[in-house]
C-alpha positions in Angstrom: 7.7 268.4 -114.8 7.7 271.0 -111.9 9.8 270.6 -109.0 8.6 268.3 -106.0 8.5 268.7 -102.4 11.0 266.5 -100.6 8.4 266.3 -97.6 5.9 264.4 -100.3 8.7 261.7 -100.6 6.8 259.1 -97.6 8.3 256.0 -96.5 5.6 253.7 -95.2 5.3 250.8 -93.5 2.9 247.8 -93.3 1.3 247.9 -89.8 -0.4 244.3 -89.8 1.4 242.4 -92.5 -2.2 242.5 -94.2 -1.1 245.4 -96.8 -2.2 248.5 -93.7 0.1 251.2 -94.8 1.5 253.9 -92.3 3.7 257.1 -92.9 6.9 256.6 -90.5 6.1 259.3 -88.0 8.6 261.9 -87.5 10.5 261.6 -90.5 12.4 264.8 -92.0 14.4 263.4 -94.2 14.0 260.2 -96.6 16.0 259.0 -99.4 15.7 255.8 -101.8 18.9 254.4 -103.3 18.4 251.8 -106.1 21.6 249.4 -106.8 22.7 246.6 -109.4 26.2 245.0 -109.4 27.3 244.1 -113.1 28.9 241.4 -114.3 31.9 241.6 -116.3 32.6 239.7 -119.1 35.7 241.1 -121.0 37.8 238.8 -123.0 40.6 239.4 -124.9 38.3 238.9 -128.1 36.1 242.3 -126.7 36.2 244.9 -129.1 38.9 247.5 -129.0 39.6 246.9 -125.3 36.3 248.1 -123.9 35.1 246.5 -120.9 31.5 244.4 -121.7 28.9 243.4 -119.2 26.2 241.4 -119.0 22.7 242.3 -119.9 20.2 241.3 -116.8 22.7 239.5 -114.6 23.8 240.7 -111.0 22.1 241.5 -107.8 19.9 244.1 -107.7 18.9 246.2 -104.3 17.9 249.1 -102.6 18.3 250.8 -99.7 15.8 253.3 -97.7 16.8 255.7 -95.3 15.1 258.1 -92.9 15.6 260.9 -90.4 13.1 263.1 -87.9 11.8 263.6 -84.8 10.8 261.2 -82.3 7.5 260.7 -82.0 6.8 257.2 -80.4 3.7 256.7 -82.2 2.5 252.9 -83.8 4.7 253.4 -87.0 7.6 254.0 -84.4 7.2 251.1 -82.5 6.6 248.7 -85.2 10.0 249.6 -86.7 11.7 249.1 -83.8 9.8 245.5 -83.1 11.0 244.8 -86.8 14.4 245.0 -86.1 14.5 243.7 -82.9 12.5 240.7 -84.4 14.5 240.7 -87.8 11.5 240.8 -89.6 11.3 241.8 -93.1 7.7 243.1 -93.9 6.7 245.3 -96.7 7.7 249.0 -96.9 6.6 252.0 -99.8 8.2 254.3 -100.6 6.1 256.9 -102.4 7.8 259.3 -104.6 5.8 262.1 -105.8 4.6 262.6 -109.1 6.3 259.5 -109.8 5.4 256.3 -108.4 5.6 253.9 -105.5 8.5 251.2 -104.6 6.8 248.7 -102.3 8.4 245.4 -101.2 10.2 243.8 -98.2 12.9 245.4 -95.9 15.0 244.5 -93.0 15.7 247.2 -90.6 19.3 247.5 -90.0 19.7 250.4 -88.2 17.5 252.4 -85.7 19.8 255.3 -83.8 18.3 258.1 -81.4 20.1 260.9 -80.4 18.7 263.7 -78.2 20.9 266.8 -76.7 19.9 268.6 -73.5 18.5 271.6 -75.2 16.8 269.8 -78.2 14.4 267.2 -80.0 14.6 263.6 -79.5 15.7 262.5 -83.0 16.0 259.3 -84.9 17.6 257.8 -88.1 16.5 254.5 -90.0 18.0 252.2 -92.4 16.3 249.6 -94.3 17.6 247.1 -97.1 15.7 245.4 -99.6 14.9 241.8 -98.9 13.3 240.6 -102.0 11.7 241.5 -105.2 10.5 245.2 -105.1 7.9 246.3 -107.5 7.1 249.9 -109.0 3.4 251.0 -109.5 3.5 254.7 -111.5 1.2 257.4 -110.4 
C-alpha cells in the first residue's frame, strides 16, 4: 500500500441528526485514537507469574481531535452548538484507503486562537459517547 495524504483523513459531523455528514471546515490536522482498558485477572496460579488479562472485558473508547483555520462555516457553527448543548450526534472519521469510523461523540473542548499578524485558528476535541462502527473502504 502506498503512503496516504494526511489531508484525506477527514472528520465529518452529522449536520441534521439525519445522516447528512459534512467535513468540518478549515481543519489542517486531524487525529483519531482508540483505547481499551484491560482487566487484570492475574493470580497466584498464573503460569510463571505472568500477567493475565480477561479478553473482551474493559471499557473501549475513542477520541478525535483536529486543528485548523477558523472559517466560520456551517460545520463550525454545528460543532460549537453541539458543545454548548452537550449533545452527542454522530461523527465520521474517514481514514484514507482503510475505512470509516462512525458513531456518537461529545465535543469536549473547543479552543480559538489568533495573533495580531496571523489567521484565527481553532482546535476541537471529541470523546466517544457510545458504540462505534467501522466500515472498510
